[in-house]
N, C-alpha and C positions, 0 to 999 in steps of 0.2 A: 504494500500500499504506500501511497505517496501523500505527504502533507505539504502544501504549498503556501507560502506566506509572502505577500507583496509588501513593499515599502517604497518610500521615496515620493509619494504624492504630496500635494500641497497647493497653495495659492500662489499664482504667478501672473504677472501682467502679460498682455499680448506681446508677442515677440520674444519672450523669455524662453528659458529651457528648464527641463526637469529630467532626471534620470531615475527611472523606476527599476526596482530590483525584485526578483522572485527567487527565494531560497527554498529548496526542497529538502525534505527529510524522508527517511524510509528508503524505498528503492531508488537507486540513483537516477537523476533526471536525464542522464546520458542515454538511458534506454528509450527515451520518448522524443517524439516531435513535440515541441513546446510552442504555445501560442499566447498571444495577448489579445484580449477582447475588451470592449468597453460598452458601457450602457449608461445612457442619460435617463433621468426620470421620465417615465411614460414612453420611452423608446425601446425598440428591440435591441437585443444584444448584437454587437457589430464586431466583425473580425477586424483587427488592426494589423497584426504582424505574426509571422510564424517562422520557426527555424528548425531545421532537421538535425538529426544526430551528428551529421557531418558538417553542418554549418550552412547548408543551402537555405536561403530565406525567401520569404514572400511578404510583401507589404501591400496594404490596400492602396488604391489610387489616391485617396484623399491625404495620405501621409507619406507616401514613398519618397518624396523629395525633402522631407523634413525629419523623419524618424529613422532610427537605426536599431535593429535588433541584433543581439549578440548573446553568446553563451560561454560559460566557463565551466566545463564539465568537472574539472578537478575540484572546484568549489561548490558544485551542485547548484549553480545560479544561472539565471537568465536575466538579461537587462534590456530595457527599452529606453534608448536615448531620444528625447523629444526636444527638438529645436523649433524655433519660429512658431511657437504655440499660438493658436487662435482661440477665440472664445468658443467656437464650435467643437473644440477638442475637450471641453468640459464634460466629464463623465466619471463614473467609477470604472477603474481599469482592473481587469481580472487576468491573472496568470492561469494557464491551463495546460494539462498534459494529455496528449493524444494517446488513448488506450486501445486503438484499433490496429496495433502492430504495423504501423506505416513508417516508411522512410521518406515520404513525400508530404510536404506541408499542405494541409487542406483547410479551407475556409469555414466549413460547416461546423458549428458547435457540437453537433451530435457525435462527432468522432472523439471528443475530448471528455474523458471520464473523471479526471481529477481537476478540481478548481480551488483557487485560493479565495480568501474572504473579500478581496478587493481593496483598492486604495483610491481615495478621492483625488482627482485632479480638477482644479478650478482655475480657469483662465479669465481674467478680467479684461475688459475693453478699455 
């Protein structure tokens, strides 16, 4: 089993940066494709970025020029570097582990069986 804990969220002005971290415990996160999702109140959960065990990554079109996903398997952590933040980036950000035995990043939340509790990101205008 895997326990995921996000950190690094907070309040930032538009144009600023934040770096989110996801630390795993239990089964090493290196066994999984890892993803970041976000959800604003009243909205559906949205795929943001994912990274495979070997480091191949996929980002949503809305963030691909501004965000970077990375992983450090030795430390059992995944990071999301968020630059040039916009108010529309405001959401709770969740870290998740794909439990469908995949080596390919997938956008659909149904493939991810382990989820963190989320960390709030608020971007002011």
